[in-house]
N, C-alpha and C positions, 0 to 999 in steps of 0.2 A: 274836877276828875270823874266823879263818881257821875257826873253828865253825860263825860265822853264813853265813860266805860258801860252806860246801860244804852247807847248807841251802839257801841261794837258789838255789845251781848244780842241787841235786838235786832241784830243785820246777820248774827250768828245763827240766831232761832229761825227767824226768816227765809235762809240757805239751808237749815235742817227741814224743816217745813217741805219746800222746794223739791228736796232731794228725796223726803219721803212719801212725797206726792208722784212724782216723776219716774223714781226708779224704784218702787216698790218691789216690782219683778225680781227685783236683783238683790233682795234684801239679804238671804242665806247667800250669795255672792261677798257683800260686803260684810257678814259675820268670820265669814271664812277669813276674807283679807285681813280683819282686826285680829286672829284668831292667829295666822300664820305672821304676823307685823310682830308679835310678843318676844320677847328678848329669849324666851323660851325655847322660839324654834334655833335660835344661835345656840344654847346650849347643847340641847339634844338631838338639832342634825348639824349644820354648817360646823362647827367646830369637830367632830370625829370626822367628817370626810376633810376640812380642810388638815386636820393633824396628818393624816397619814398620805396627805399628797407634797404640801408645801407646810412644813411646822411652824415657819415664821412666822405667816398670814392667821396660823389658829392661833398663837400666842397672842397678837395684836388684838384679834377679833374679840377675845375673854377681859383685854384691858380696855379696848373701847366700850365692850359694850357694860360693864361694870364701873369702871369710872364716869361714863354718861350715863348710867340709871343713879349713882349714887349724885353726883351734881344734880340731875335731874330731881332729884328727892330733897336736895338742901333747897332748888329751886325754889319747890312746889309749897314749902313751909316759907319761906319769903315774900314770894308772888301773892298766896292769897289764893289764887286762881279758883274762880266759879266752874260749876256744869252746865249746861244748859239743861239737863232732866229735871235739877231742883230750883235754878234761877228763876224760870219760867214760871213757876209757882209763888215763888216767893218777891218777886220785882215789884215795886211800885209806878213801874215803868207806862202802864197800859193801862192803867187808871181807870175806869169804869169800865175799860171796854174788856170784855174776853181775852183772856191769854191765848196767846196762839196754844192748839193742840199739837203737843210731842210724844209721840208714836216710843214706847220701850223695847227692847229685846232682850234677851237674858244676860246680853254682856254689857248692857248700858251701865248699871248701878256701880261704877267702879267707887271705891269709899276715900281715896285720899283729892288731893285740890288738883283743878286743873290742868295748872298753867307751869309749864308748856307739857305739850303731850310726850308722856312717855314712848309711847308706841311709835310715833313720827319721829322721835330724835333716837330710837335706839335703831327702827328699819334705816335709818337714816346714814346714823355712824357706821352699822355695820356693812350696810350695802356699799357707801363709800370705800371702805376697806377693801370688801371682794374685788370690785371695779376695779382697784389701784392696782390691786394684786394681779389681776390676772393680762390687764395694759401690760405691765412690768413682766410680767411671764414671757407675755407675745414679743416685748422687745429685747428680750434675754434671747430668745429662740430665733432670732433675727428675722423676723415675719416683714413679708414685702412692705415697702410704704404704704401702696397703696391698700394693700390687704390692714394694715396697722391700722391706718386713718379710717376704716370703713367701722372697722370692729370698735372703736374708740366711738363715733358716732353713735353707734350701734349701742352699745354697753352705756353709754350715758343718754340715751334716750330712755332704755330699759328700764335704766334706775330714777328716771323723772318720771316714765308713766306710774311703776310700784309708789313710788311717793304718792303721785297725785292720788291712787286708787285709796292710798293706805288714811290722807287726809280725807279724803268723801266720804270712806269709809268710817273714822272716829265722827265726822260732823254729824253724819245718817244715821248711828246708833245715839247720837242726843249724846256721846260723854265728853263730846268738846265743842268749844268756839272752834271757828277759822283761825282768829289769829293765835289762838294755842299751837295748833297744828303746823302753823306756818314758823313760829317761834321753835318750834320740835326737831324742824326740819335743820334749819340753821344753826343751833344748836347742836346736832347732832353731827355735821357735817365739820365744824368748827373742833368737838372732838376726836374727829378722828384724824383730823390735820393736823392737830398737835403731835399724836402720837404717831404719827407717820414718821416724824421726825425724832421720835425717842429709839434710842438703839439699846438703850441700858435694859429695857425691859425685857432681850432676848440671852441677859446673860445672868439676870436677877438669881440670886441664891435664894433657898427655903426659908434661910433668916430675912433674908430683905420682903421676901412675901409673907411672912408672918406679920413683920412689921407694918407694911403698909395695909392688911385685913386690918388687923388690932387699933391702927390710927383712922380708917376711916370707919370704923366702927363705934369707937372711942365721944371719935369727933360729931359724929351724927347724935349717937345719943347726949353728951353733953350738952350741942347745940339745943339739941330736944328738951332739954330739963332747964336750961338757961331762960329760953323762951317760956316757958314755963314758969319758971321763978319768976320772970318780968310779968306775968297775967295772961300772956297769950297760950290761947288752947290753940294745938295745933291737931286736935285730935273734932276739931269742931263740921268737920264734913262727914265723919261717919254718923253722928244724929241725924243729919241734913238726907245720907243716903240711906237709911233707915225711915225715915218720915215722909220720902217722897218717892222710893221706889214702889214701884205700880206690885210684886210679889217680893216678899219678906226672904224667901229663897233664892233669889237675885242678886244681895246685897253678900259680895264675896268679900272673907278677910282675906284671902291670898293678893288681895289687890290695894292691902290696908299699908300703909310707908315702911313700917317696921318688918311686914313678911318679907317686902323685895330687897329691904337692907340685909337680912340677912341671909337672903335666896344668894343676891349678889358677891355677899363676903364669902360663902361656902364655895360659890365657883370659884373665885378667885386662890382662897385658899390650898381647895381640889387641882388648883393648874401646877400651884408651887410644889405640891405634894408628889403628882403624877410626875412631873420634870424634874424631882429630885430624889424621889424611894431609890435605893438600890437598886437598878434592874440587870440582872446576870443575863439577862432574854435579847441582849442586844447581837443576834448571831446572824450570821450570814446571808440569811433566809430576809432579812430585814429589809433588807434594800428591793428586794424583787417585786417586782406589778404584781404579780399573784398575791405573796403575801401580805400586800396593803390594800389590797382588794377585799381577801379575806376577813383583816382587820374592821375595813369600812362598815362592809356587811353585817360583822356579828357585831360590831360595836353596836350600831343602828337596832340589831333586835334587840339585845341587852337594856338599851337605853329604853327603847318602849317597852320594855316589863318593868325599869325601875319607875317611871314615867307610872304606870296605872297606881303605883302606891297613893294613897291621897292620908292625911290626915285630919282628924278632926279639933276643930279650932275652941273644944271647949275651955280647955286649960291651953291656954294663950303660951305660956313657958314653955310647956313641952310640945306644943304645936309651932314657936319660933323654932326650937333647938333640932326638930326633927328635919325642917326646912333646910335648916343649915345644913345637917347632915348628908342628908337626899343632895341639894347640889354637889355637895363637895365629893358623892360617892359617885355622881353624874359624869365629873369629870375628871377620875379616876379610871373609870371603867375604860375610855378608849387610849387614853396616853399609858398604862401600865398594865393595867388586869387580861386586856384581851392580847394586845402584842406577847405578855407575858405565858399567858395559857397556850397560845397555836405555836410559840418557841416551844415550849414542855412538849407539847404533844408531837411535832414535826422530829425533833431530835428522839424522844422517845420509840418513835417510829424507826429513823436514821439505826438506831441501838436494836433494836428488833431485825431488822434485816442483815446488820452488822453478825448479831451472832447464828 
């Protein structure tokens, strides 16, 4: 097995070196693609837009993103995937020959195991939800057959191109091997397809949201504790990241397994709260296009401000708690706070006019 994996890894390193040599002019582009492919974009940009355009799509986006990323975490713990930037230094595969020189960039030094790629999995799942939603809207609007057919080809090709770029960028920055990004894309689409058949997520009560959040959290932590008791060190990758990363400041604690787990749990809980908080602001305005556009604009601005809040990881418990709170707040802003605030503002103006 080791021999096969070494061959697969060495082929991946060769491809990374090829990309770094041939496409070095596009390095900043690859870094941008990697950053945009992060689930962070779904929570802070895609969700507020879809929530005020088509609520069901927004709800499905969060479920697919959160469950997909949770599943990704469990798979990473089970599969023990290496990452190119440290594997190349530790392998005996090259014998007495010099190992290929892999360049590192500020986003290279992720601290979790590498398989499957979370960026590829998350972006594929979220992309699949958005493409199928757009096609479903076109079908409902009785779009002409030829136009629908062209739209279908265009959107699937666009998603394919985006995923190709995401995969190339993850290999280019030496954070993943090719087989890890390919398995990520496939698993992301499977999660999205499974959730496209679930209807209960649109009617889930706050109690259900709380229970699912708690179950996912307890399962992941319990699984971690169980494997640790069996002598499996699940934070083995952290040491490798710190050892082989060229710059200590590039080792990002927010890429550690528990940081992403608590961010996702915060997002799911925030969605449940946002959908079920007593919202007396469902006013006559809330259906109008200007109101929705206003909500999207204000939500995006407020979320960028919220996003600029960063926390020190010196005290891990406080860091995780604040990550959870920030993710919960990020979902409350577009679901209740902004629509409520704008409605109150409009009602206030209307009262002024009447008086």
